Backbone as numpy.savetxt, mean C-alpha at the origin, in Angstrom:
# Nx Ny Nz CAx CAy CAz Cx Cy Cz
-3.82 -25.97 -7.10 -2.91 -25.40 -6.18 -1.47 -26.22 -6.32
-1.66 -27.51 -6.40 -0.36 -28.29 -6.43 0.35 -28.26 -7.73
-0.19 -27.70 -8.72 0.38 -27.92 -10.07 1.73 -27.32 -10.12
2.64 -28.04 -10.47 4.04 -27.60 -10.72 4.87 -27.87 -9.59
4.36 -28.21 -8.42 5.15 -28.34 -7.03 5.91 -29.59 -7.17
7.06 -29.51 -6.72 7.82 -31.09 -6.59 7.81 -31.47 -5.26
7.37 -32.71 -5.03 6.92 -33.19 -3.74 7.95 -34.33 -3.34
8.80 -34.27 -2.45 9.70 -35.43 -2.02 8.88 -36.52 -1.38
7.85 -36.23 -0.72 7.10 -37.28 0.06 5.71 -36.99 -0.16
5.15 -37.46 -1.30 3.73 -37.35 -1.67 2.72 -37.81 -0.52
3.16 -38.88 0.23 2.20 -39.40 1.23 2.08 -38.86 2.60
2.98 -37.73 2.49 3.06 -37.02 4.02 2.11 -36.05 4.14
0.81 -36.51 4.56 -0.26 -35.52 4.94 -1.10 -36.29 5.85
-2.10 -35.53 6.63 -2.97 -36.11 7.56 -4.20 -36.26 6.92
-5.01 -37.11 7.69 -6.28 -37.66 7.17 -7.29 -36.44 6.79
-7.23 -35.12 7.41 -8.01 -34.21 7.07 -7.49 -33.11 6.10
-6.38 -33.58 5.41 -5.78 -32.78 4.35 -5.88 -33.53 3.09
-5.70 -32.66 1.92 -5.81 -33.40 0.68 -4.45 -33.84 -0.01
-3.44 -33.27 0.42 -2.09 -33.49 -0.18 -0.91 -32.90 0.70
0.34 -33.44 0.09 1.50 -32.96 0.98 1.64 -31.41 0.96
1.26 -30.84 -0.23 1.62 -29.49 -0.23 0.43 -28.62 0.71
-0.65 -29.03 0.82 -1.56 -28.42 1.85 -0.85 -28.68 3.43
-0.23 -29.94 3.55 0.38 -30.25 4.83 1.53 -29.31 5.05
2.31 -29.03 4.13 3.42 -28.13 4.24 2.97 -26.73 4.55
2.07 -26.29 3.81 1.40 -25.03 4.11 0.95 -24.82 5.50
0.27 -25.80 5.84 -0.27 -25.75 7.37 0.86 -25.74 8.40
1.87 -26.47 8.12 3.06 -26.40 8.98 3.71 -25.05 8.95
3.81 -24.51 7.86 4.42 -23.15 7.63 3.58 -22.15 8.43
2.22 -22.15 8.21 1.44 -21.23 9.04 1.49 -21.26 10.48
1.64 -22.59 10.97 1.57 -22.86 12.38 2.96 -22.25 13.03
4.29 -22.30 12.34 5.45 -21.98 12.91 6.26 -21.84 11.61
6.48 -20.65 11.18 7.29 -20.43 10.00 8.84 -20.79 10.16
9.10 -20.35 11.42 10.74 -20.61 11.66 10.96 -22.13 11.78
10.17 -23.06 12.47 10.28 -24.40 12.63 10.06 -24.94 11.26
9.29 -24.44 10.48 9.19 -25.08 9.08 10.35 -24.99 8.16
10.97 -23.90 8.23 12.10 -23.68 7.41 13.35 -24.39 7.97
13.42 -24.61 9.23 14.62 -25.04 9.94 14.52 -26.50 9.99
13.28 -27.18 10.20 13.21 -28.65 10.40 12.71 -29.29 9.13
11.75 -28.74 8.32 11.33 -29.37 7.11 11.86 -28.93 5.94
12.55 -27.78 5.92 13.22 -27.48 4.63 14.60 -27.35 4.60
15.24 -27.56 5.98 16.74 -27.59 6.21 17.22 -26.15 5.64
16.38 -25.12 5.72 16.79 -23.77 5.41 16.50 -22.69 6.49
17.15 -22.80 7.72 16.60 -22.01 8.77 16.71 -20.64 8.56
15.84 -19.81 9.04 15.83 -18.38 8.83 16.85 -17.76 9.70
17.25 -16.54 9.33 18.27 -16.00 10.27 17.83 -15.63 11.70
18.86 -15.89 12.52 18.39 -15.83 14.05 17.72 -14.31 14.26
18.28 -13.35 13.63 17.81 -11.90 13.81 17.09 -11.49 12.65
15.67 -11.54 12.61 14.92 -11.38 11.35 14.93 -10.00 11.02
15.31 -9.09 11.95 15.20 -7.58 11.59 16.61 -7.06 11.12
16.96 -5.78 11.25 18.05 -5.20 10.86 18.39 -4.20 11.89
19.70 -3.67 11.86 20.07 -2.83 13.08 19.38 -1.55 13.03
19.01 -1.14 11.95 18.34 0.23 11.97 16.83 0.17 11.98
16.22 -1.04 12.39 14.73 -1.14 12.38 14.24 -0.22 13.56
13.07 0.52 12.91 12.48 1.46 13.89 11.45 0.59 14.66
11.43 1.36 16.02 10.43 0.81 16.98 9.17 1.65 16.84
8.09 1.19 17.55 6.91 1.92 17.53 6.95 3.15 18.29
7.71 3.29 19.31 7.81 4.30 20.11 8.70 5.44 19.15
9.53 5.09 18.60 10.41 6.00 17.75 9.43 6.73 16.52
8.47 5.79 16.17 7.66 6.31 15.02 6.60 7.28 15.56
6.11 6.79 16.65 4.97 7.66 17.34 5.51 9.01 17.83
6.80 9.13 18.19 7.39 10.38 18.34 7.65 11.25 17.42
7.51 10.93 16.09 7.85 11.70 15.01 6.68 12.58 14.73
6.22 13.44 15.68 5.08 14.42 15.44 5.59 15.79 14.99
4.80 16.46 14.00 5.35 17.78 13.65 4.50 19.05 14.17
3.59 18.57 15.06 2.93 19.73 15.89 2.01 20.45 15.03
1.59 19.93 13.84 0.67 20.49 12.99 -0.86 19.99 13.35
-1.90 20.63 13.06 -3.09 20.07 13.48 -3.51 19.06 12.51
-4.36 18.12 12.87 -4.97 17.14 12.02 -5.51 17.79 10.71
-5.06 17.37 9.54 -5.81 17.92 8.32 -5.12 19.06 7.87
-4.10 19.82 8.53 -3.41 20.88 8.19 -2.41 20.66 7.07
-1.93 21.31 6.10 -1.01 20.93 5.04 -0.10 21.98 5.11
1.31 21.51 5.41 2.43 22.56 5.40 2.42 23.26 4.00
3.10 24.43 4.13 3.20 25.26 2.88 3.90 24.59 1.73
4.97 23.82 2.01 6.01 23.35 0.87 5.17 22.22 0.02
3.98 21.78 0.46 3.27 20.52 -0.13 2.57 20.81 -1.28
2.64 20.12 -2.36 1.81 20.38 -3.54 0.99 19.06 -3.96
1.30 17.97 -3.27 0.59 16.62 -3.58 -0.22 16.15 -2.23
-1.47 15.73 -2.57 -2.17 15.21 -1.48 -2.52 13.73 -2.09
-2.20 12.60 -1.35 -2.75 11.47 -1.88 -3.37 10.56 -0.77
-4.14 9.52 -1.13 -4.99 8.72 -0.25 -4.90 7.45 -0.68
-4.88 6.43 0.31 -5.24 5.04 0.11 -6.22 4.38 1.07
-6.97 3.50 0.46 -8.03 2.67 1.21 -7.66 1.27 1.18
-7.42 0.60 2.26 -7.23 -0.72 2.48 -8.67 -1.34 2.78
-8.94 -2.28 2.00 -10.37 -2.96 2.17 -10.38 -4.13 2.77
-11.16 -4.17 4.03 -11.37 -5.40 4.63 -12.86 -5.75 4.66
-13.19 -6.86 5.15 -14.57 -7.36 5.04 -15.52 -6.54 5.99
-14.98 -6.11 7.19 -15.68 -5.27 8.19 -15.31 -3.90 8.43
-14.01 -3.63 7.77 -13.58 -2.17 8.05 -12.74 -1.63 6.71
-12.94 -0.33 6.54 -12.12 0.42 5.67 -11.03 1.37 6.29
-9.83 0.74 6.24 -8.57 1.57 6.80 -8.20 2.69 5.47
-8.07 3.80 6.07 -7.67 4.84 5.01 -6.44 5.91 5.68
-5.52 6.12 4.82 -4.48 7.23 5.11 -4.41 8.26 4.30
-4.41 9.43 4.59 -4.11 10.76 3.77 -2.94 11.34 3.93
-1.81 11.62 3.02 -0.64 12.22 3.26 -0.36 13.24 2.26
0.15 14.22 2.72 0.69 15.25 1.96 2.20 15.29 1.63
2.69 15.66 0.36 4.12 15.42 -0.10 4.61 16.76 -0.64
5.79 16.96 -0.41 6.58 17.86 -1.25 7.15 17.24 -2.41
7.72 17.97 -3.28 8.11 17.22 -4.56 9.14 16.31 -4.41
10.15 16.58 -3.46 11.21 15.64 -2.92 10.90 14.47 -2.12
9.55 14.26 -1.93 9.15 13.15 -1.10 9.31 13.50 0.51
9.28 14.63 0.89 9.22 14.95 2.21 7.72 14.87 2.40
7.31 13.95 3.40 5.93 13.78 3.58 5.30 13.92 5.03
4.07 13.98 4.90 3.32 14.39 6.23 2.09 13.59 6.26
1.90 12.73 7.28 0.58 12.18 7.53 -0.37 13.18 8.03
-1.53 13.48 7.36 -2.30 14.59 7.70 -3.64 13.94 8.27
-4.02 12.64 7.75 -5.19 12.15 8.48 -5.07 10.69 8.28
-5.89 9.88 9.14 -6.10 8.37 8.91 -7.19 8.04 9.84
-7.60 6.85 9.57 -8.79 6.38 10.31 -9.33 5.17 9.80
-10.72 4.85 10.10 -11.34 3.81 9.69 -12.69 4.25 9.32
-13.43 3.44 8.26 -14.93 3.71 8.18 -15.53 2.27 8.25
-16.40 2.18 9.19 -16.97 3.16 10.21 -15.92 3.54 11.28
-15.98 4.76 11.88 -15.06 5.15 12.99 -15.38 4.41 14.03
-14.31 3.94 14.78 -14.42 3.08 15.93 -14.63 3.79 17.17
-14.30 5.13 17.14 -14.39 6.10 18.43 -13.81 5.66 19.48
-12.60 5.10 19.40 -11.81 4.61 20.59 -10.28 4.56 20.17
-9.46 4.80 21.00 -8.03 5.09 20.68 -7.35 3.78 20.24
-7.79 2.60 20.80 -7.04 1.31 20.54 -8.15 0.23 20.16
-7.85 -0.43 19.06 -8.68 -1.68 18.75 -7.93 -2.41 17.53
-8.52 -3.58 17.36 -7.98 -4.32 16.24 -9.45 -4.52 15.30
-8.89 -5.08 14.12 -9.88 -5.55 13.07 -10.82 -6.57 13.60
-10.43 -7.58 14.38 -11.19 -8.69 14.93 -12.35 -8.19 15.95
-12.02 -7.03 16.87 -12.83 -6.54 17.87 -13.54 -5.38 17.54
-13.73 -4.97 16.17 -14.46 -3.95 15.81 -15.81 -3.83 16.17
-16.37 -2.86 16.80 -17.68 -2.87 17.22 -18.72 -2.35 16.16
-18.38 -1.28 15.46 -18.98 -0.74 14.43 -18.56 -1.31 12.92
-19.19 -1.90 12.38 -18.76 -2.56 11.17 -19.39 -2.03 9.87
-19.04 -2.43 8.67 -19.59 -2.00 7.44 -21.00 -2.63 7.42
-21.16 -3.70 7.70 -22.53 -4.50 7.63 -23.46 -3.65 8.65
-23.03 -3.42 9.81 -23.85 -2.67 10.75 -24.37 -1.38 10.38
-23.41 -0.50 9.77 -23.53 1.04 9.44 -24.26 0.97 8.14
-23.93 0.17 7.11 -24.56 0.36 5.77 -25.93 -0.40 5.73
-26.04 -1.38 6.58 -27.33 -2.17 6.68 -27.54 -2.79 5.22
-26.36 -3.23 4.46 -26.47 -3.96 3.23 -26.59 -5.36 3.56
-27.16 -5.98 2.55 -27.56 -7.52 2.65 -26.48 -8.28 2.43
-25.50 -7.98 1.71 -24.30 -8.72 1.34 -23.04 -8.01 1.45
-21.90 -8.86 1.34 -20.60 -8.20 1.50 -20.22 -7.06 0.45
-20.57 -7.44 -0.63 -20.22 -6.49 -1.85 -20.86 -5.16 -1.67
-22.18 -5.37 -1.18 -23.06 -4.06 -1.13 -22.49 -3.24 0.03
-22.09 -3.93 1.18 -21.58 -3.16 2.28 -20.09 -2.31 1.94
-19.32 -3.03 1.22 -18.10 -2.51 0.82 -18.31 -1.32 -0.11
-19.17 -1.48 -1.05 -19.59 -0.41 -2.11 -20.14 0.79 -1.36
-21.05 0.62 -0.53 -21.64 1.73 0.32 -20.46 2.34 1.10
-19.89 1.54 1.92 -18.69 2.11 2.61 -17.69 2.87 1.92
-17.32 2.52 0.65 -16.38 3.39 -0.27 -17.08 4.71 -0.61
-18.34 4.57 -0.93 -19.14 5.86 -1.38 -19.06 6.73 -0.26
-19.47 6.36 1.00 -19.39 7.29 2.05 -18.20 7.97 2.45
-17.02 6.89 2.45 -15.73 7.54 2.92 -15.31 8.55 1.79
-15.32 8.08 0.59 -14.65 9.14 -0.46 -15.65 10.35 -0.58
-16.87 10.23 -0.29 -17.64 11.45 -0.38 -17.19 12.44 0.59
-16.82 12.04 1.65 -16.46 13.01 2.67 -14.94 13.45 2.47
-14.06 12.51 2.02 -12.66 12.94 1.86 -12.09 13.55 0.53
-12.84 13.01 -0.50 -12.35 13.41 -1.84 -12.96 14.79 -2.25
-14.10 15.02 -1.61 -14.93 16.27 -1.92 -14.29 17.48 -1.22
-13.55 17.02 -0.15 -13.07 18.20 0.97 -12.02 18.88 0.27
-11.97 20.26 0.66 -10.87 21.16 0.41 -10.00 21.10 1.73
-8.61 20.86 1.50 -7.73 20.81 2.59 -6.92 22.20 2.62
-6.90 22.68 3.81 -6.15 24.06 3.86 -4.65 23.97 4.18
-3.97 24.65 3.25 -2.68 24.71 3.25 -2.20 26.01 4.22
-0.93 26.08 4.79 -0.64 27.11 5.69 -0.64 28.32 5.16
-0.55 28.56 3.72 -0.59 29.83 3.12 -1.96 30.19 2.80
-2.86 29.48 3.24 -4.35 29.71 2.69 -4.83 29.07 1.53
-3.98 28.54 0.72 -4.31 27.78 -0.46 -5.12 26.57 -0.11
-5.95 26.17 -0.92 -6.88 24.85 -0.81 -6.54 23.86 -1.65
-6.17 22.68 -1.13 -5.77 21.60 -2.06 -6.94 20.37 -1.93
-6.77 19.62 -2.87 -7.73 18.58 -2.88 -6.91 17.21 -3.11
-7.38 16.13 -2.74 -6.58 14.81 -2.97 -6.62 14.68 -4.43
-5.32 14.40 -4.98 -5.11 14.20 -6.41 -5.32 12.74 -6.83
-4.99 11.70 -5.90 -4.98 10.46 -6.47 -5.42 9.64 -5.26
-6.33 8.78 -5.26 -6.78 7.90 -4.26 -6.73 6.46 -4.91
-5.80 5.68 -4.23 -5.65 4.23 -4.74 -6.63 3.29 -3.58
-7.25 2.35 -4.24 -8.10 1.27 -3.43 -7.66 0.09 -3.71
-7.19 -0.74 -2.52 -6.57 -1.99 -2.58 -7.69 -2.91 -3.09
-7.39 -3.59 -4.32 -8.19 -4.56 -4.83 -7.85 -5.81 -4.94
-6.78 -6.25 -4.15 -5.95 -7.53 -4.00 -6.94 -8.74 -3.43
-7.76 -8.32 -2.55 -8.64 -9.58 -1.93 -9.59 -9.85 -3.00
-9.73 -11.08 -3.31 -10.36 -11.62 -4.40 -11.92 -11.60 -4.31
-12.38 -11.58 -2.90 -13.71 -11.50 -2.69 -14.30 -10.09 -2.91
-13.44 -9.15 -2.84 -13.86 -7.70 -3.20 -13.34 -7.02 -4.51
-12.68 -7.79 -5.41 -11.86 -7.14 -6.56 -13.02 -6.63 -7.36
-14.05 -7.46 -7.77 -15.06 -7.03 -8.74 -15.72 -5.89 -8.31
-16.19 -5.73 -7.00 -16.98 -4.57 -6.53 -16.17 -3.20 -6.57
-14.85 -3.47 -6.09 -14.02 -2.29 -6.15 -13.69 -1.76 -7.57
-13.66 -2.48 -8.63 -13.35 -2.14 -9.99 -14.78 -1.53 -10.26
-15.89 -2.08 -9.94 -17.20 -1.37 -10.30 -17.28 -0.12 -9.65
-17.05 -0.10 -8.35 -16.99 1.36 -7.55 -16.22 2.32 -8.26
-14.79 2.01 -8.54 -13.87 2.98 -9.25 -14.52 3.41 -10.51
-15.17 2.51 -11.36 -15.66 3.04 -12.61 -16.92 3.79 -12.34
-17.71 3.69 -11.41 -18.83 4.41 -11.36 -19.00 5.61 -10.29
-17.72 5.69 -9.52 -17.68 6.78 -8.66 -17.88 8.16 -9.25
-18.36 9.11 -8.43 -18.52 10.39 -8.71 -16.92 11.06 -8.93
-15.91 10.50 -8.35 -14.54 10.93 -8.40 -13.79 9.89 -9.21
-14.29 9.37 -10.24 -13.64 8.40 -11.05 -12.34 8.76 -11.65
-12.07 10.02 -11.86 -10.84 10.56 -12.40 -9.87 10.65 -11.25
-10.13 10.22 -10.04 -9.29 10.25 -9.03 -8.85 8.89 -8.46
-9.97 8.07 -8.15 -9.90 6.98 -7.56 -9.51 5.91 -8.68
-8.57 4.88 -8.09 -8.07 3.93 -9.08 -7.89 2.56 -8.23
-8.33 1.37 -8.81 -7.86 0.05 -8.09 -6.49 -0.08 -8.20
-5.82 -0.81 -7.20 -4.50 -1.03 -6.99 -4.23 -2.42 -6.56
-3.00 -3.04 -6.99 -2.75 -4.30 -6.62 -1.21 -4.31 -6.12
-1.00 -4.61 -5.01 0.45 -4.79 -4.50 0.89 -6.19 -4.81
2.15 -6.36 -5.26 2.71 -7.54 -5.81 3.96 -7.85 -4.90
4.16 -9.09 -4.31 5.26 -9.54 -3.57 6.31 -9.84 -4.76
7.40 -8.82 -4.71 8.50 -9.20 -5.74 9.65 -9.59 -4.96
10.08 -10.78 -4.90 11.25 -11.28 -3.98 12.39 -11.37 -4.77
13.51 -11.74 -4.13 14.84 -11.97 -4.82 14.80 -12.62 -6.12
13.96 -13.74 -5.95 13.99 -14.68 -7.14 12.74 -14.22 -8.32
12.04 -13.14 -7.93 10.92 -12.76 -9.02 11.53 -11.81 -9.92
10.90 -11.70 -11.15 11.28 -10.62 -12.04 11.07 -9.12 -11.61
12.06 -8.43 -11.50 11.87 -7.08 -10.89 11.16 -6.26 -11.99
10.41 -5.13 -11.34 9.58 -4.24 -12.24 10.41 -3.59 -13.40
11.77 -3.66 -13.14 12.60 -2.78 -13.95 12.80 -3.67 -15.39
12.54 -4.94 -15.23 12.68 -5.82 -16.48 11.36 -6.02 -17.11
10.29 -5.27 -16.71 9.01 -5.49 -17.36 9.05 -4.87 -18.58
8.55 -5.61 -19.70 8.65 -5.10 -21.09 7.34 -4.22 -21.35
7.58 -3.02 -21.64 6.33 -2.07 -21.93 5.63 -2.49 -23.08
4.36 -2.40 -22.89 3.33 -2.72 -23.89 2.55 -1.27 -24.33
1.94 -1.24 -25.46 1.30 0.03 -25.82 0.18 0.28 -24.89
0.23 1.51 -24.57 -0.93 1.97 -23.64 -0.46 1.93 -22.14
0.59 1.27 -21.96 1.32 1.15 -20.59 1.76 2.60 -19.94
1.62 2.75 -18.82 2.41 3.78 -18.15 3.29 3.07 -17.07
4.67 3.44 -17.09 5.66 2.91 -16.30 6.10 3.91 -15.52
6.26 3.58 -14.05 6.97 4.48 -13.13 8.12 3.83 -12.29
8.43 4.33 -11.10 9.44 3.66 -10.31 8.93 2.42 -9.43
9.10 1.36 -9.94 8.50 0.20 -9.22 6.98 0.23 -8.99
6.30 0.72 -10.23 4.79 0.62 -10.34 4.55 0.87 -11.76
3.50 0.31 -12.21 3.00 0.65 -13.55 1.43 0.56 -13.56
0.94 1.18 -14.60 -0.51 1.06 -15.02 -0.62 0.44 -16.29
-1.04 -0.77 -16.43 -1.10 -1.52 -17.56 -2.20 -1.11 -18.47
-2.07 -1.49 -19.63 -3.30 -1.21 -20.58 -4.32 -2.10 -20.15
-5.59 -1.74 -20.46 -6.75 -2.44 -19.87 -7.26 -3.20 -21.11
-7.99 -4.41 -20.68 -8.83 -5.17 -21.56 -9.64 -6.17 -20.72
-10.68 -6.73 -21.35 -11.59 -7.76 -20.59 -12.65 -6.99 -19.95
-13.34 -7.79 -19.11 -14.50 -7.18 -18.28 -14.09 -6.10 -17.29
-12.89 -6.11 -16.84 -12.47 -5.17 -15.81 -11.83 -4.00 -16.63
-12.40 -3.38 -17.30 -11.75 -2.34 -18.46 -11.71 -1.03 -17.45
-10.98 -1.03 -16.50 -10.55 0.27 -15.67 -9.17 0.10 -15.39
-8.54 1.37 -15.54 -7.18 1.56 -15.33 -6.85 1.23 -13.87
-5.78 0.51 -13.63 -5.52 -0.03 -12.30 -4.03 0.01 -12.03
-3.38 0.20 -10.96 -1.98 0.29 -10.73 -1.56 -1.02 -10.05
-0.32 -1.27 -10.36 0.41 -2.54 -9.75 1.62 -2.06 -9.44
2.05 -2.44 -8.07 3.38 -1.90 -7.52 4.06 -2.95 -6.62
5.34 -2.68 -6.55 6.31 -3.62 -5.89 6.17 -3.37 -4.29
5.36 -4.34 -3.47 5.27 -3.91 -2.26 6.47 -3.90 -1.41
7.34 -4.95 -1.61 8.70 -4.99 -0.88 9.33 -3.68 -1.15
9.54 -3.16 -2.29 10.39 -2.05 -2.46 9.72 -0.90 -1.65
8.27 -0.68 -1.84 7.78 0.46 -1.35 7.54 0.51 0.10
7.62 -0.73 0.78 7.73 -0.83 2.21 8.95 -0.30 2.83
10.05 -0.82 2.03 11.26 -0.23 2.42 11.53 1.32 2.25
10.96 1.85 1.15 10.90 3.31 1.02 10.31 3.93 1.99
9.17 3.38 2.46 8.38 4.19 3.68 9.28 4.18 4.87
9.73 2.95 5.23 10.43 2.90 6.32 11.74 3.84 6.37
12.29 3.91 5.11 13.52 4.79 5.03 13.03 6.35 5.25
11.98 6.67 4.82 11.46 8.03 4.91 11.06 8.17 6.48
10.58 7.30 7.05 10.36 7.31 8.62 11.60 7.39 9.42
12.76 6.88 8.96 13.93 6.98 9.57 14.85 8.23 9.39
14.32 9.07 8.56 15.05 10.52 8.35 14.66 11.25 9.44
15.67 11.97 9.87 15.68 12.82 11.06 14.68 13.99 10.83
13.82 14.47 11.73 12.94 15.46 11.63 13.62 16.76 11.19
13.26 17.44 10.28 13.81 18.60 9.63 14.51 18.48 8.34
15.01 17.10 8.13 15.84 16.86 6.97 14.93 16.50 5.81
15.32 16.88 4.54 14.61 16.72 3.47 14.32 15.04 3.19
13.17 14.70 2.88 12.75 13.36 2.67 12.24 12.78 3.87
12.05 13.41 4.98 11.48 12.85 6.28 10.03 12.80 6.10
9.45 11.76 6.73 8.18 11.60 6.80 7.66 11.63 8.29
6.72 12.42 8.47 6.17 12.64 9.98 4.68 12.76 10.09
4.24 12.81 11.42 2.83 12.68 11.74 2.31 13.84 12.34
1.00 14.07 12.14 0.36 15.23 12.63 0.23 15.31 14.22
0.02 16.31 14.84 -0.36 16.46 16.26 1.01 16.64 17.14
0.76 16.64 18.27 1.76 16.99 19.40 2.12 15.93 20.33
1.24 14.92 20.45 1.50 13.91 21.52 1.59 12.54 20.73
2.65 11.70 21.25 3.11 10.52 20.72 1.91 9.48 20.86
1.22 9.77 22.15 0.26 8.77 22.55 -0.92 8.51 21.52
-1.33 9.60 20.78 -2.39 9.45 19.90 -2.02 8.66 18.74
-0.81 8.32 18.36 -0.40 7.58 17.33 0.17 6.19 17.64
-0.22 5.82 18.93 0.38 4.56 19.36 -0.04 3.37 18.36
-1.36 3.34 18.09 -1.94 2.33 17.25 -1.39 2.29 16.10
-1.24 3.46 15.42 -0.73 3.63 13.96 0.73 3.09 13.90
1.46 3.45 14.96 2.89 3.04 15.08 2.99 1.57 15.17
2.09 0.81 15.74 2.02 -0.54 15.81 1.85 -1.12 14.37
0.80 -0.67 13.80 0.69 -0.95 12.30 1.92 -0.75 11.57
2.67 0.31 11.66 3.79 0.67 10.77 4.97 -0.29 11.19
4.86 -0.91 12.35 5.98 -1.86 12.72 5.49 -3.34 12.79
4.36 -3.60 12.19 3.73 -4.89 12.14 4.52 -5.92 11.29
5.47 -5.48 10.53 6.35 -6.23 9.63 7.67 -6.18 9.86
8.49 -7.01 9.39 9.99 -7.00 9.49 10.54 -7.42 8.32
11.62 -7.02 7.91 12.31 -7.45 6.57 13.49 -8.28 6.71
13.61 -8.98 5.74 14.55 -10.09 5.78 15.21 -9.83 4.39
16.73 -9.52 4.45 17.33 -9.36 3.12 17.45 -10.85 2.59
17.28 -10.79 1.32 17.29 -12.06 0.53 18.02 -11.93 -0.77
18.80 -12.81 -1.05 19.72 -12.65 -2.19 19.25 -13.67 -3.30
19.13 -13.35 -4.53 18.55 -14.25 -5.58 18.87 -13.46 -6.97
19.07 -14.35 -8.07 19.26 -13.65 -9.17 20.20 -12.64 -9.33
21.20 -12.71 -8.53 22.20 -11.71 -8.59 21.86 -10.25 -7.99
20.79 -10.32 -7.15 20.46 -9.07 -6.47 20.07 -9.40 -5.00
20.07 -8.40 -4.37 19.66 -8.48 -2.76 18.48 -7.53 -2.60
17.38 -8.10 -1.93 16.07 -7.31 -1.77 15.66 -7.59 -0.31
14.82 -6.49 0.14 14.20 -6.71 1.58 12.85 -7.50 1.06
12.57 -8.66 1.93 11.40 -9.23 1.66 10.62 -8.96 3.04
9.37 -8.51 3.23 8.64 -8.10 4.26 7.71 -9.27 4.71
7.79 -9.37 6.09 6.95 -10.55 6.51 6.09 -10.05 7.80
4.88 -10.51 7.97 4.12 -10.15 9.18 4.64 -10.72 10.41
4.83 -9.84 11.40 5.11 -10.37 12.63 3.98 -11.41 13.28
4.32 -12.54 13.74 3.13 -13.42 14.11 2.45 -12.83 15.42
2.93 -11.97 16.25 2.28 -11.41 17.42 1.37 -10.07 17.15
1.57 -9.61 15.78 0.87 -8.37 15.39 0.11 -8.71 14.06
-1.32 -8.87 14.32 -2.06 -9.21 13.17 -2.64 -8.01 12.14
-2.50 -6.88 12.58 -2.92 -5.83 11.77 -1.90 -5.02 11.26
-1.91 -4.91 9.93 -0.79 -3.98 9.22 -1.43 -3.01 8.14
-2.72 -2.59 8.37 -3.57 -1.98 7.49 -3.14 -0.57 7.20
-2.87 0.09 8.04 -2.43 1.66 8.12 -0.95 1.49 7.40
-0.15 0.41 7.70 1.20 0.46 6.91 0.87 0.31 5.50
-0.01 -0.68 5.09 -0.30 -0.76 3.60 -1.03 0.77 3.16
-1.67 1.48 3.91 -2.24 2.59 3.52 -1.24 3.66 3.27
-0.14 3.55 4.24 0.89 4.84 4.04 1.79 4.43 2.82
2.00 3.00 2.68 2.81 2.52 1.37 2.07 3.07 0.13
0.59 2.75 0.16 -0.11 3.08 -0.97 -0.04 4.65 -1.28
-0.16 5.61 -0.16 0.08 6.94 -0.43 1.38 7.32 -1.25
2.44 6.69 -0.70 3.80 7.01 -1.30 3.80 6.50 -2.73
3.17 5.41 -3.16 3.04 5.02 -4.57 2.15 6.09 -5.24
0.98 6.50 -4.83 0.20 7.38 -5.41 0.98 8.87 -5.60
1.91 9.13 -4.60 2.76 10.49 -4.71 3.67 10.20 -5.75
4.22 9.05 -5.98 5.28 8.83 -7.09 4.44 8.96 -8.48
3.28 8.45 -8.56 2.42 8.58 -9.78 2.09 9.99 -10.09
2.13 10.78 -9.05 1.75 12.31 -9.27 2.98 13.14 -9.58
4.13 12.42 -9.64 5.57 13.21 -9.98 6.55 13.29 -8.87
6.35 12.96 -7.53 7.13 13.26 -6.44 8.41 12.17 -6.65
9.51 12.75 -6.40 10.78 11.78 -6.62 11.98 12.32 -5.60
12.75 11.26 -5.28 13.79 11.70 -4.42 14.95 12.39 -5.45
15.36 13.35 -4.79 16.53 14.16 -5.61 17.74 13.26 -5.96
18.07 13.25 -7.06 19.42 12.46 -7.53 19.06 10.98 -7.53
18.10 10.27 -7.14 17.91 8.91 -7.34 17.62 8.50 -8.80
18.18 7.42 -9.20 17.95 7.00 -10.48 16.72 6.25 -10.80
16.19 6.70 -11.86 14.96 5.90 -12.25 13.63 6.21 -11.46
13.73 7.34 -10.67 12.55 7.77 -9.96 11.74 8.78 -10.73
12.22 9.46 -11.82 11.64 10.52 -12.39 10.49 9.85 -13.38
9.20 10.30 -13.37 8.27 9.79 -14.22 8.31 10.36 -15.44
8.53 9.68 -16.45 8.36 10.17 -17.96 7.10 10.84 -18.21
7.17 12.10 -18.80 6.11 12.94 -19.09 5.65 12.70 -20.40
4.48 12.81 -20.77 4.19 12.59 -22.23 4.48 13.92 -23.05
5.28 13.67 -24.12 5.54 14.76 -25.05 4.25 15.44 -25.63
4.32 16.76 -25.74 3.21 17.66 -26.28 3.33 17.52 -27.73
2.46 17.22 -28.56 2.50 17.16 -30.02 1.36 18.04 -30.50
1.50 18.85 -31.45 0.60 19.68 -32.02 -0.21 18.70 -33.12
-1.45 19.11 -33.47 -2.23 18.45 -34.28 -1.71 18.34 -35.69
-1.11 19.44 -36.17 -0.33 19.41 -37.41 0.70 18.46 -37.38
1.47 18.25 -36.34 2.44 17.37 -36.27 2.07 15.80 -36.34
1.09 15.54 -35.80 0.39 14.31 -35.68 -0.06 13.76 -37.08
-0.63 14.81 -37.85 -0.95 14.67 -39.30 0.35 14.38 -40.20
1.37 15.03 -39.81 2.61 15.17 -40.56 3.15 13.56 -40.36
3.10 13.11 -39.18 3.68 11.75 -38.87 2.80 10.46 -39.42
1.48 10.77 -39.56 0.65 9.86 -40.14 0.95 9.59 -41.65
1.25 10.74 -42.25 1.46 10.77 -43.79 2.94 10.11 -44.05
3.75 9.88 -43.08 5.04 9.26 -43.38 4.96 7.86 -43.96
């Protein structure tokens, strides 16, 4: 862990710590603002947010008066994301028009907590309790099986009577303890053509942006996401995306006025039913950071709010929609390149060259 780190005071750590780097990380976790101000001499901005930062009340009030699970007539895309935790699976289902006008049509947890307000740490029904699996991997696998069986096999009714199915379901595979079992599930699932492991990457101002990624044979490249060619024991196609960009993108959609193109709204008629969802969606704040000649939003978790799982879920739904072809009108670089159709005779002709 300490490899490559430059330490000004190597002896600066406590008796129960192994190195100065561990001590520094403990200080940062205890009080991030104090760590940067007193130990790094780089204090964070006094106002961590921005002037246009949305509140939980503003988000909860963005209801479109559609019934839960109903799809507006203009939507052609239906996506889903599953955020995997040791005790619960958090999921979000969103419908999209081609111009990224979006509608949250369903969200929840597996197992269902059957109460309007809860946290991950006080969950009463857990994966271990419901699945009765002997280990962590088994409970996650069985939980994903049960969740996707109910949602991916379902037909969702659109206003004009057409029936839609979820086109793309991304499953969070970032947590190291669950990565292998998630890859195994996505490979063995009855819906293997729809489900895909995904990895969110923190791309800060000093990081290499996705736009500078060098395409390799077999890669699929999109707008701040990519599906790399696969090799090794996890020979399963998976998605990688820039979490900072897509979190800013989702908040921009939530800030669009109801009725305008590109707006993101919630099902139902009452803001009270979305109070917990709105808290998840405002669980992080952004800090504008400059580096390598560019300015980016870097998102950080608020210390007073521990749960951001439905925020991650909605972000993943937006990434999946981009993978299925949704794009903001006129935005540069958001159009997904489509594969050219080539006849068999043309392929033979090219090989003879």
